[in-house]
N, C-alpha and C positions, 0 to 999 in steps of 0.2 A: 283023533282030531287032526294032528299034524299031517298024517298021511292023506286025509281027505283034502286038507288045505293045499298041500303040494300038488295033488291031483287036479284040483280046480284051477290052480295057477298054470299048470301045464296045458290044460284044456283051453284056458283063456289065451295063452300065447299062440297055440295052434290056430284058434279062431282069428286072432289078429293077423297072423301070417296068411291065412286063407283069404281074409278080406282084402289084404294088400295085393295078393296075387290076382284076385278077381278084378280089383280096381285097375291094376296094370294091364290086364287082358282087355278090359273094356276100352281103356284109353288107346291101346294099340289098335284095336278093331276100328275105332272111330277115326283115328289118324290114317289107317290103311284105306278106309273108305274114302276119306277126303282126298288122299293122295291119288287114288284111282280116278276119282272124278276130275281132279286137276289134270292128270296126264291125258285122259280120254277126251277132254273138251278143250284143251289148250289150243288146238289147231283151229277151233271155231272163231277165235279172236280176230283172225285176219279177215273173216267174212263180215264181222260186225263193225270193223273199222274203229275198234276201241283204242284209245290213246293213253299212254303212260306219261308221267312227268316226274320231276324231282324238284321240290321247292324246299330248300334247306331252311330258310327262315321260318316257314310254317311248321316244319318238323321240330325245330328247336322250341318254338312257342308252345307246341302241343306237349312237349316233355315238361316244360316249365309249368304249364297248367295242370299236368298230372300231379306235380309236387304241391301246387296250390290247393288242389282238390283234397289231397291227403291232409293238408293243413286244416281244412274245414272239418274233416273227419276227426282229427286230433282234438279240435276245440269242442266238437259235439260230445266226444267221450269225456273230455276234461270237465265240461260243465255238468255232466252226469255225476262224476266223482265229487265235484263241489256240492252238488245237491245232496249227496250222501254224507257230507260233513268232512270230506277229505280235501287236502290242499296240495296241488302240485303246480309248478310253473309251466307255461306253454313250451319253453325250450326243452325242459326235461321230458315233458309228455311227448313231444315230437321225437326225441331221441329214442324213447321207449317204443313208440309206435313203429317207427321205421325199422329199428333193429329187430324187434319181435316179429315184424312182417316177413323177415327172411325165412322164418320157419313155416310159412304157409305151404311150402311145397313138400312138407313131410306129410304122409298120408294120415288122415283122421280129422283134420280141421280143428284140432284141440291144442296143438303145440304153440300156436301163436298166443293163445290165452294163457297157457302155462308159463311161457317165457315172460309175458307181460306181468303176470302176478309176482314172479320172482324179482323182476326189476323194480317195480313200484314199491315193493316192500322195503327197499333201501331208503325210501323217503318216509317211512312210517305208515304207509297205506296198508290197511289190513287186507289179508288175502280174501276175506269174505266180501268186502266192499269192492275190491278189484274185480273179482269174479262177477259180482252183481252188476257192476258198471258195464262189463262186457256183455252180459246177458241183455241188459236194457238197450245198449247201443246196437247189438246185433239184431234184436227184434225190430228196433226202429229202422235201421238201415235196410233190412230185408223187406219190410213192409213198404217203404217208399220205393225201393228198387222194383219190387213186384208190381206196384201200381204204375210206375213209369214204364215198365216193360209192357204192360197191357196196352199202354197208349200207343204202342207201335201200330196197332190197328187204326188209330186215328190219323196217324201219319201216312196211311195208305188209303186214300179216299175210295179206290176201287174195291177194297175189302168191304167198306161200310155200305157202298151202293149195292153190293151183292147180298147184303144181309138185311138192311133197313131201307124203308122208303126215303127218298131224298129229303122230304120235308122234315123227317125225324132226324136223319143223319146230320143235318146242319146244326142241331142243338147238342150233339154228342160232345164236341170239344168243351162247351160250357159246362156240361155235366161232369166231364172229367176233371176240369179245373176245380169245381166245387168238391169233388171226391178227394182230390189231393189236399185241399184246404181242410176238409173234414178229418182226414187222417192225421194231419199235424195237430189239429185241435184235440183230437181223441187222445193222442199220446201225452198231451200237456195237461189233461184233466187229472186232478189229485186222486180221485178214486181209482183211475186206471194205473197210476203210478204205485199206489198202495197195493193194488191187485198183483202187479208184477213182482213187487217185493215179497208179498205173501206166497205166491206160487214158487218163487225161487227159494224162499226159506223152507218150504215143504220139500222141494226136490233135494235140497242140501241137508235136510233134517237137522236144522239148527235155527236158533233164534237170530233174527236180524233186526237191529235197532236203527232205523233210518230217520233222519230229521223230518219234520212235518212238511209234506210237499205243498208247493204253491203253483198256481196256473202260470204266473209270469216266469217263474224259474223253470217250469217244465216245458215252456214254449221254445226256449232257446236251443236245446239239442236237436229237435226236429228241423228247425230252420237251418241250422248248420249242416245237418245231414242232407237236406234237400239241396243246399248250395254245393255240397260235395258232388252229388250225382249230376247236377246240371253242369258244373265245371268239368267234370270227367267226360260228360257227353260232348261238350264243346271241344275238349281236347281230342277226342276220338274223331270228330268231324274234321278238325284241322289236320290230324295225322293222315286221314284218308285223302283229303283234298291236296295234301303235299305229294301224294303218289299219282293221283288221277283227278282230272277236273270233276268237281262235285258241286252242284247248285246249292246256294245258301238255303233255298226253300226246303232242302232235305235235312236241315239241322235238327228239327224235332224228331225225325226218324232215327237219327244217330244217337240222340240222347236216350231214346227209348230202347234201341238195340243194345247199347252199352249196358244199361241197367238190367234189362231182361236177360241178357247172356250171363251176366254176373250172378243173377239170382239162380238161374238154372245150374250153373257151375257149382255154386255154394251148396245147394240142397242135394247135389248128387252124392256127397259124403265119401263115396268109395274111392275117388281119385284125389290126389293132392291138389288143392287149389282148383278143383273142378276141371283138371286137365282132360282134354278131349271133349267133355260134355259142353263146356263153354264154347270151344271152337266150333263144334257141330251146330249148336244153336245159332251162333253168330253167322256162320256160313249160310244157314237156311234163311235167315232174315236178310242178309246182304244180297242173296240171290234174287230178291224182289226188286233190287235197284241196279245190280250189275250182272254181266254174264257169269255163268256158273264158275268158270275157272278163276275169274277175278275175285268172286265172292269167297271161294275157298282159299286163295292165296292171301287175301286180306285178313281172313279169320286166323290164319296161321301166323302171319307177320305181326298181328296185333298182340299176340302173347309176348313176342320179343320186345315190342314197343312198350308194353306195360311193365315188363321186367326192367327195361332200361330206365323208365321213370322211377321205379322203386329204388334202383341202384343210385340214381341221381339224388334222391332224397336221403339215402343212407350216407352218401359221400358228403352231403351238405351238413348233416348233423355230426358226422365224424369230424369234418373240417372245423365246425364251430367248437366242438369239444377240444380239438387240438389247439385251436387259437387261444382258448381260455387257459390251457395248460402252459403254453408258451408265454402268454402274457403274465401269468402268475410267476413263472420262473424268472422272467425279465425283471419284474418288480422286486422279487426276492433278491436277485443279484444286485440291483441298484441300491436296495436298502442295506445289503451287506457291505457294499463298497463305501456307502456313506458312513457307516459305523467305523470301518477301517480308517477312513480319512480323518474322522473326528478324533480317533485315537492317536 
């Protein structure tokens, strides 16, 4: 039995290494292709008369909005935990979220959840509820991101006109809005919440006792998740407009592109944080609005911008924690000096 177990473990390790190697190869191939397109088409920019700019205030605002968007994500996840009977403060939740987020670049898309589970256990949150909250949040966020990503077609009227008659195409935005509203209501329905818990319990092969769900309580996380995607999309638009003039009318397209590229990157699984796949999808969508070399360059720089926003969030939660420690030490020192003076 022990020999078979050791053999299975070695086989699993080899498979993990193989998946990582394949993921790295795919990422390199995608980046090589994007780099080749960038080099081969960069000379065409002079013909198009394309203009670059640098707007520092817009860039700073875009980074701040990235942190705000993550704050909405934290609250959506925290409300799910509350619905499961757990209690954590927003400050602690934000610290856990941003710090565990740093592990997203490890291959497998599981390390963020594993790190989060370990950290929330310090506050008495059960690992089962921590995992369940992440399953619910991920399903919710990906569903909204996927639907917003599909709305990229709506942001490009020329696509719709080639597919549908103009009389029908004019009603498509209204239908899309109703679809988004229906998705939010769907996740808020108590039977759907119970179904997610039941499916997770079966996958984990353990009993999960969750409080009785309510529609009002279930409506809050989807709304915060939607706010996160909208804010993130606005931040992406501001980031792009800080580099090159971008009409405000294209804002819906940027919200859709941001969500759609994230969805594609997440479901790729084989590369850490969708590395390569996300950039490739984003470059393809941006190419409908910008010349090819600009679209490729923006898709590559966007990864650095996103990472900068995440690091800004990490620095803020670390700074808050440091401020609390220093304040506690200051108060302790003051109390000690008061005792010494009284003596």
